C-alpha positions as CSV (number, residue, x, y, z in Angstrom):
1,M,-17.2,-53.7,59.4
2,T,-20.7,-53.8,60.9
3,P,-22.7,-50.7,60.1
4,K,-23.2,-48.4,63.0
5,V,-26.8,-48.4,64.2
6,I,-28.1,-44.9,65.3
7,R,-30.2,-45.1,68.4
8,P,-33.8,-44.6,67.2
9,K,-36.1,-41.8,68.2
10,L,-39.8,-42.2,68.1
11,A,-40.1,-38.5,67.5
12,D,-38.6,-39.1,64.0
13,L,-41.5,-41.3,63.2
14,T,-44.2,-39.0,64.5
15,S,-42.5,-36.0,62.8
16,F,-42.7,-37.7,59.5
17,L,-46.3,-38.8,60.0
18,A,-47.3,-35.3,60.9
19,D,-47.0,-34.2,57.3
20,Q,-50.6,-33.8,56.0
21,H,-49.5,-34.2,52.4
22,L,-48.0,-37.7,52.6
23,G,-48.9,-40.0,49.7
24,G,-49.6,-43.6,50.6
25,K,-50.4,-47.1,49.4
26,I,-51.0,-50.5,50.9
27,I,-48.7,-53.4,49.8
28,F,-49.6,-57.0,50.2
29,G,-47.0,-59.7,50.5
30,T,-48.7,-62.9,49.3
31,T,-47.4,-66.5,49.4
32,E,-48.6,-69.2,47.2
33,D,-47.7,-72.9,46.7
34,D,-44.1,-72.3,45.7
35,E,-43.6,-70.3,49.0
36,S,-42.1,-67.3,47.2
37,T,-43.4,-64.0,48.4
38,R,-45.0,-61.6,45.8
39,L,-45.6,-58.0,46.3
40,S,-48.6,-56.1,44.9
41,Y,-50.1,-52.7,45.8
42,A,-53.2,-50.5,45.9
43,I,-53.2,-46.7,46.2
44,L,-54.8,-45.1,49.3
45,K,-56.9,-42.0,48.9
46,Q,-55.6,-38.9,50.7
47,D,-58.4,-38.9,53.3
48,T,-57.5,-42.5,54.1
49,V,-53.8,-41.7,54.4
50,N,-54.6,-38.9,56.8
51,D,-56.8,-41.2,58.9
52,Y,-54.1,-43.8,59.1
53,R,-51.2,-41.5,59.9
54,Q,-53.2,-39.9,62.8
55,E,-54.0,-43.3,64.2
56,F,-50.4,-44.5,63.8
57,M,-49.1,-41.3,65.6
58,G,-51.3,-42.1,68.5
59,H,-50.2,-45.7,68.9
60,I,-46.5,-44.8,68.5
61,G,-46.9,-42.2,71.3
62,K,-47.8,-45.1,73.7
63,Y,-44.2,-46.2,73.6
64,S,-42.7,-42.7,74.2
65,A,-41.8,-43.5,77.9
66,K,-40.0,-46.7,77.0
67,D,-36.3,-47.1,76.4
68,P,-35.6,-49.2,73.2
69,V,-33.2,-52.1,73.1
70,P,-31.2,-53.6,70.2
71,Y,-32.8,-56.5,68.5
72,G,-31.5,-59.9,69.6
73,L,-32.5,-63.5,69.6
74,S,-33.9,-63.4,73.1
75,D,-36.4,-65.9,74.6
76,F,-39.3,-63.5,75.2
77,E,-41.2,-60.6,73.7
78,P,-39.7,-57.5,75.3
79,H,-41.8,-55.0,77.2
80,T,-40.4,-52.2,75.1
81,Y,-39.6,-51.9,71.4
82,Q,-36.4,-53.1,69.7
83,Y,-34.4,-51.7,66.8
84,L,-32.2,-53.1,64.0
85,N,-30.2,-51.8,61.1
86,A,-32.2,-52.5,57.9
87,G,-29.0,-53.9,56.3
88,D,-29.0,-56.7,58.8
89,I,-32.4,-58.0,58.0
90,P,-32.8,-61.2,55.8
91,Q,-35.0,-60.6,52.8
92,A,-35.0,-56.9,53.3
93,P,-33.8,-56.1,49.7
94,T,-36.7,-58.2,48.3
95,F,-39.5,-57.1,50.6
96,L,-38.6,-53.4,50.6
97,K,-38.5,-52.9,46.9
98,D,-41.2,-50.9,45.1
99,P,-43.8,-53.4,43.7
100,Q,-44.7,-53.1,40.1
101,T,-48.0,-55.1,40.2
102,S,-51.2,-53.4,41.2
103,V,-54.1,-55.2,42.8
104,T,-56.9,-55.1,40.2
105,H,-59.5,-57.2,42.1
106,L,-60.0,-59.0,45.4
107,N,-61.0,-62.6,45.7
108,S,-60.9,-65.2,48.5
109,D,-57.8,-66.9,47.0
110,F,-55.8,-63.6,47.1
111,I,-57.0,-62.9,50.6
112,K,-56.0,-66.3,51.9
113,A,-52.5,-65.9,50.3
114,I,-51.8,-62.6,52.2
115,R,-48.7,-63.2,54.4
116,F,-48.2,-59.6,55.6
117,T,-49.5,-56.1,54.9
118,E,-47.4,-52.9,54.5
119,F,-48.5,-49.3,54.6
120,R,-46.0,-47.3,52.7
121,F,-46.0,-43.5,53.0
122,Q,-43.9,-41.0,51.0
123,N,-43.3,-37.3,51.4
124,S,-42.6,-34.6,48.7
125,N,-38.8,-35.2,49.2
126,G,-39.1,-38.9,48.3
127,D,-38.5,-40.1,51.9
128,L,-40.3,-43.3,52.7
129,M,-41.8,-45.0,55.7
130,A,-42.9,-48.6,55.7
131,I,-45.3,-49.9,58.4
132,F,-45.7,-53.7,58.5
133,K,-48.5,-55.8,60.0
134,I,-49.7,-59.4,60.1
135,Y,-53.4,-59.4,60.3
136,L,-55.4,-62.4,61.4
137,K,-57.3,-63.9,58.5
138,T,-60.5,-63.8,60.5
139,Q,-60.4,-60.0,60.2
140,F,-60.8,-60.3,56.4
141,L,-64.2,-60.8,54.9
142,T,-64.5,-63.1,51.9
143,S,-67.5,-63.8,49.7
144,Q,-67.5,-67.4,50.8
145,N,-68.8,-66.4,54.1
146,K,-72.5,-66.1,53.5
147,F,-73.4,-65.0,57.0
148,K,-72.4,-61.3,56.8
149,F,-75.1,-58.8,56.0
150,F,-76.0,-55.2,55.3
151,L,-79.4,-53.6,56.2
152,E,-81.6,-52.4,53.4
153,N,-85.3,-51.5,53.9
154,S,-85.3,-53.4,57.2
155,V,-84.1,-56.5,55.5
156,L,-80.7,-58.2,56.2
157,T,-79.2,-58.9,52.8
158,P,-76.0,-61.0,52.4
159,F,-72.9,-59.0,51.5
160,T,-71.2,-60.9,48.7
161,K,-68.0,-58.9,48.2
162,D,-64.5,-59.6,49.4
163,L,-63.1,-57.1,51.8
164,I,-59.8,-56.2,53.4
165,V,-60.1,-55.1,57.0
166,A,-56.9,-53.4,58.1
167,P,-57.1,-51.6,61.5
168,P,-54.2,-49.0,62.1
169,R,-51.9,-51.3,64.0
170,F,-48.3,-52.3,63.4
171,D,-45.7,-55.0,64.2
172,C,-42.6,-53.1,62.9
173,I,-41.8,-49.8,61.2
174,L,-38.9,-49.1,58.8
175,F,-37.7,-45.5,58.6
176,N,-34.3,-44.0,57.7
177,D,-32.7,-47.5,57.4
178,I,-33.7,-48.4,61.0
179,M,-36.3,-51.1,61.7
180,Y,-38.4,-50.3,64.8
181,I,-39.7,-53.6,66.1
182,F,-42.8,-53.7,68.3
183,K,-43.8,-57.3,68.0
184,R,-40.8,-59.5,67.6
185,S,-42.5,-62.7,66.7
186,N,-44.4,-61.2,63.7
187,F,-41.3,-59.2,62.6
188,E,-39.4,-62.6,62.4
189,R,-42.3,-64.1,60.4
190,I,-42.5,-61.2,57.9
191,F,-38.8,-61.3,57.1
192,D,-38.6,-65.1,57.2
193,Y,-36.2,-65.5,60.1
194,K,-36.9,-69.2,60.0
195,K,-34.0,-69.6,57.7
196,V,-31.8,-67.8,60.2
197,F,-33.0,-70.1,62.9
198,E,-32.3,-73.2,60.8
199,E,-28.7,-72.1,60.0
200,K,-27.9,-71.3,63.6
201,A,-29.5,-74.5,65.0
202,S,-27.7,-76.6,62.4
203,A,-24.4,-75.1,63.6
204,V,-25.1,-76.2,67.2
205,F,-25.9,-79.8,66.1
206,A,-22.9,-79.8,63.8
207,Y,-20.6,-79.2,66.8
208,F,-22.3,-81.8,69.1
209,K,-22.0,-84.5,66.4
210,K,-18.3,-84.4,66.9
211,P,-17.6,-82.8,70.3
212,K,-14.1,-82.8,71.7
213,G,-13.2,-85.8,73.9
214,Y,-16.6,-87.6,74.0
215,T,-19.4,-89.1,72.0
216,I,-23.2,-88.3,72.1
217,E,-25.8,-90.9,71.3
218,G,-29.5,-90.1,70.6
219,L,-28.6,-86.8,68.9
220,E,-30.1,-87.7,65.5
221,D,-33.6,-88.1,66.9
222,I,-33.3,-84.9,68.8
223,Q,-32.1,-83.0,65.8
224,T,-35.0,-84.3,63.7
225,K,-37.5,-83.2,66.3
226,C,-35.9,-79.7,66.7
227,M,-35.5,-78.9,63.0
228,G,-39.2,-79.6,62.4
229,N,-40.2,-77.2,65.2
230,R,-39.9,-73.4,64.8
231,S,-39.8,-72.6,68.5
232,R,-37.1,-75.2,69.2
233,M,-35.0,-73.9,66.3
234,R,-35.3,-70.4,67.7
235,R,-34.1,-71.6,71.2
236,L,-31.1,-73.1,69.5
237,A,-30.5,-69.9,67.7
238,V,-30.5,-68.1,71.0
239,I,-28.1,-70.7,72.4
240,S,-25.8,-70.3,69.5
241,Q,-25.3,-66.6,70.3
242,G,-25.3,-66.6,74.0
243,V,-24.1,-69.9,75.4
244,P,-20.5,-71.0,75.2
245,Y,-21.4,-74.6,74.5
246,Q,-18.1,-75.4,72.8
247,T,-16.5,-75.1,76.2
248,F,-18.5,-78.0,77.6
249,T,-16.3,-80.9,78.6
250,Y,-17.4,-84.4,79.3
251,G,-16.4,-84.0,83.0
252,K,-18.4,-80.8,83.4
253,L,-21.5,-82.3,81.8
254,A,-21.3,-85.5,84.0
255,A,-20.7,-83.4,87.1
256,F,-23.7,-81.1,86.3
257,S,-26.0,-84.1,85.8
258,R,-24.7,-85.8,89.0
259,K,-25.2,-82.6,91.1
260,K,-28.7,-82.1,89.9
261,G,-29.6,-85.8,90.3
262,L,-30.6,-86.2,86.6
263,D,-30.9,-89.6,84.9
264,D,-31.2,-88.1,81.3
265,P,-28.7,-88.0,79.8
266,S,-26.9,-91.1,81.0
267,F,-23.1,-91.4,81.1
268,D,-20.8,-94.3,80.2
269,L,-17.7,-92.9,82.0
270,K,-15.4,-95.7,80.8
271,N,-16.1,-95.1,77.1
272,R,-16.9,-91.3,77.5
273,V,-20.3,-91.6,76.0
274,M,-23.3,-89.5,76.8
275,K,-26.8,-90.8,75.8
276,F,-30.0,-88.7,75.5
277,R,-33.5,-90.1,75.7
278,T,-35.4,-86.8,75.4
279,T,-35.2,-83.5,73.7
280,R,-36.0,-81.7,77.0
281,A,-32.8,-83.2,78.5
282,F,-30.7,-81.8,75.7
283,F,-32.0,-78.3,76.2
284,R,-31.6,-78.6,79.9
285,L,-27.8,-78.6,79.4
286,F,-28.0,-74.9,78.3
287,E,-30.0,-73.7,81.3
288,D,-27.5,-72.6,83.9
289,M,-29.8,-70.4,86.0
290,Y,-31.9,-72.2,88.7
291,V,-33.9,-71.2,91.7
292,H,-34.9,-73.3,94.6
293,S,-38.4,-73.3,96.2
294,D,-38.3,-74.1,99.9
295,L,-42.0,-74.3,99.9
296,T,-42.2,-77.1,97.3
297,N,-38.6,-78.3,97.7
298,T,-38.2,-78.1,94.0
299,D,-35.6,-76.6,91.6
300,Y,-36.9,-74.5,88.7
301,I,-35.3,-73.3,85.5
302,A,-35.3,-69.6,86.3
303,S,-35.9,-68.3,82.8
304,R,-39.0,-70.5,82.2
305,K,-40.4,-71.5,85.6
306,T,-40.0,-75.1,84.4
307,R,-39.5,-77.7,87.1
308,L,-36.0,-79.2,86.8
309,K,-36.5,-82.0,89.3
310,T,-37.6,-82.8,92.8
311,S,-34.6,-81.7,94.9
312,T,-32.7,-84.3,96.8
313,V,-30.9,-81.6,98.8
314,R,-32.3,-81.0,102.3
315,H,-32.5,-77.3,103.3
316,S,-32.5,-76.2,106.9
317,P,-35.6,-74.4,108.0
């Protein structure tokens, strides 16, 4: 049975952060050559914790007028925030455990290996809040950059230390077993959703390798191109959840292409073979919402504003 997700309340986040006695630390998720993620931590001073929690409360408040929506594999970043049960998140047990390794020194190699940053706050009752963020590496300062300075006695002297620069921003927040998602793309990178995309994309291709009643040619090349591209795998993951592609029949596909005047894919009606030349043509089968522009006499895929073709249908003025 799927765990019931309680509708999130931003007030729960700000209420927790209003506690002036929260303890805090910053956790770094680093990835090295073997691609496994390691967690290490550094303690935050109380004044620093208070500065962060005040800033976080202010930024959370900007979403107070927005209605949240459940997390889903949609095409676009939503204009509001999403939520998800923590138990449904890949890698959550690994990334949410308490790290045992402390950061003893900073160097450029460590900074380059940072995959994500987490601010973890704890109250006197042991309740935890985890605030995740992916920072651009250009916001970090490493000693290899010789062109940063401090001023001393009217002389600019090179600053030779490695620095972590971590403004109070967030991509997602975990509290009371609910993940609040404010930037979906970074949330998916932090928790390694690429593996989810691969699994769901593979399921789509597995079906089309042996569809019912017809054969597809050119699918191997399309699969190779898609499985090497994160955005295409994500689109296939969306398709796997929201498009009833297993109901496609050879007749429906041929009629769709004929109606839209498409020459890719091509159809061998006698042998019931469909042949693709391009990856774009394969994805076009799953786009069933179109709009027609009378001004340009062009059909567009509604969800992307991508031109489908120059229309052959004449419309009366």
